[in-house]
Each structure stands twice: as structure tokens, then as C-alpha cells.
Phi, psi and omega in degrees: 000147181253126180236155178239133178233147181215132178230139174217114185239124179214131182056033177080000181262122181261145177295139177246135178286135179234164183254131173239129183283174186300319181296320178295319177298317181300315179295322179297317181291322180298319181284331184225073186297335180294340177296322176292299179193129182296343180258020177246135172252120178287124181242352180201148179226130184052060183276123182286135182243170179293345176280003180063034175227171187245130172282130182301304179220140174241126184239164177233139176266168182303331181277004178090356177287155183255152180233120174273121180247117180247123184264125178224130181271146179062226185288151177249101181292164183301330182298332181297322179297315179297322180296316180298318179295321177299316179297317181298322178299321178292314183296326182299340181270353184295133174273173177302318179296319178302316183292321176299318180294322179297315179294323181301316178296321180294314183294331179292338179280338185232099185304331182277351181285148174306146188286330181239159178297321179300316180295316180296319181295314180297320180293317183291318187251025168062036171058030183268325182237162171239148181280147174206170184297331184288321189260343185280140174057045175285323180223156176238124178259145178245131178229124177259124180263125184209171176263335175199171187226137178280162187298321182294321178295321178300317180296316182296313182298315179299319181296314181295319182289312188279323184275321188237006179055034176293135184279075182226141180208167177237135179245117183268130175236131171233139182247133182234160181231135178214119178052044176082358180252144179264137178241130183250129176252137182231134179217132174274145178294317181209182181298160180298116183295333179298323180298323182289324179290315181295331179265005176053040181262009181271202184276342178293150181273124178279140184275001175089003180243133179262157179251135174231136177253127184240098180283125180211174182114164181064230180259019182261201180297162181236150177290328178301318178296310183299321181289316184290315187264347175082073178195169163227156184210165178202154180190199182070025176148149183300321182302325184278326186264333188294331182293344177296339179293345178290341184274134179243155177303130181098347178295138175268132186229149169247130184260136183235133174258120182308136179069002179245298182142194183274136187233351183193159176226133181200188183234135179291131182246353180203159180280168184298143182209148178295142188305323183296341183258359185275138177230136179248145176255105182245112180053042178082359179252143179275126183235137176242172180296334179290345178275347178288148176297328180249032186302331182301335180294331182263347184252028177288150175052041180304326183269005177236085185308325182294331184253358184286170177276138178237148191230142170236125180285140181229133170267104184288130177264330180204130178220160174228162175296156181302322181283359175249016181306142182268125179217128177225154178301133179092358178294147175289139173209148182204146183272358170295142181295331178204142175200165179236072186289158180231016181278168185297322181300319179292317179300316179295321180297313180299315180299321180291318179296320177298325179289314182296317185264005177057048177267121188266348183294000000 
């Protein structure tokens, strides 16, 4: 069993553990969503499902995936796991319109909340991505919030995570009181299961092709640059750039432009590097981003590594113009800058792209 303990002693006063019921926790999370996870946007509270039961909280991650949060005080019986899976099955069927309607009901309960899901998403995630039908609700994660876990639940959760890569985890919260102030302790049961799926380290077989999302348009980066000089890039925050570290030299990648489609296939030739340090060899001449006419777009926040632009060099084997991007119903899409998915949708997408572009590898 996994337990969490916390002590804070000052002037002889020791922290005392106190009990907060599910409703109090729910209100606490709604007011302070970062306590749950800084990368979660709460979009629904007490969401009614086809199972005729209510999900405590429904959240959205930056990539548009949904998180079912079920709050349980004290021990978490085995039935809670089945309930969370049942909820996830219902949520997996939600369309973009369903999700918009859920947020609308949620925002009506809280006058200070942004009026639309798009506004809430842009505010929470700093206007970097826009939601669309392709990227929203690709996967559903389940999180059970509890103060401790019984042995049988631990066995079940481990089995589902390790054997079948089910996106389920437990988040432990304990609340303590000291001199009239509340202290909250938070502990995850295990590593973020999404990372294992995106990195294809589970039991599913990875097909050997990585996915990269290249956001461009407006005053940002351009596909013409990436195509000509051989790279993909991401920035404006760790969440957007850190996933590029998943790419290794020799990895085969398919590039996707959000809301457009797939535009290229290539091979990684170098590891991730901050844009200011990248050099390209073009016809025997050394070229940097500062040599581009629009180089400033790639050299933003040079002195702030967390927010700067990061680059991975790619030797493109096949590319198309942006207006010829390939998009078909059912194609895999994700707002992570890079990932190595192993689900059926990705396998089918790769097979179809290889057929369309006559790629024999």
C-alpha cells in the first residue's frame, strides 16, 4: 500500500491531518485547478453520462485529450476502478459539439469563467493552439483522487497500466492543518501514463514511425522554411518544446500541420537544439536562423530557455505544399509537437500515407 505523510513543526506545533469530504475537495479544485494539475483545464463538473451517473470533474489537457477525475475519500474500493473505466467509455464517444455543450453548462455555473471553451482554452494555454475536431478527445485518461489505496486496487491499477497501457492513475491528496492554515499534500501513484503511450514504451507494438506536429501560419513559423532548410520546431513553453526530446537520430517521421493535414515524411538527422544555436549547411554555406528574412520568428525568447524555440533537423524524403496537405477522416492527429504513438489509428494513418505517397520503407 502507498501512503503519504507530511510533517511541519514550528514553535512546537505539529501539523494535524484533517478530513475533507468529496464536495469540499471538488470546490477546492474548481477554485484552484492547478492543485490537480497545472496542465488541466476543468471543463465540466458533475457531468451526466449514459451510465446515468455523474463524473465529478471532467478536464482537458493542452493536446485536447480529456481527463475523467473521480473523487473518493479514504480507501478506494475495486468498484471505483470499474466506475472510472465506465465513465471513460462514455466520454470517449463525445463529439466536439458534446464537449462544447458540457463546458457551456459549466461556465454558466461560474460567472467569472470564460464564456466559451475556446476562450477558456486560449486563456489557460496561452493562445498557442486552437481546438478542432481532429485533435480533440483522441484519448481519455482516468484519475482517481483518494487519500490512500487498498492492496486490491493497487494490483488492478498496476495490471491495467502495465499489461494493457490503460490510461489510469491515482492521485493522492492529504489535507493538514497547522495554526489555522491548511496544507495540501499531493502524490501520484505512478508515472504519467500518457508519457508511456506517447513514447511507445508499453506492451503495444510501435510501428517505427514518429508523429510531429508543426504549427505555422500568421506571424509564426512557416512550412516553406521547414521544408527548405530541413527541420521542425516548437516553442513558447516547455509543454510545447519538451516533446521534441522524444525524437532520436534516425527516427522516421510524418509531419502534420494542424487543421491542414500531413505534408511531409523524413528522417531525423540531429537531436533537439535551441534555435539560436542551430546551423544549416546549404550548398556548402553555413546558414543560421538569423540569416532568414523572417528569422526573428524563430529567435524569440533567446534568453528564456523555457519559452524559446527548439529545433530538430529533418532530412525530408517527401514533402508537399501546404495547400496540398493530406487529410482524411479518421487520421491520427495530436497537439504534442512529437510523439511515438502505438494505437491503431496511428498505424492506419501511416499505412495510408505510405500508400498515397508511394513510400516503400
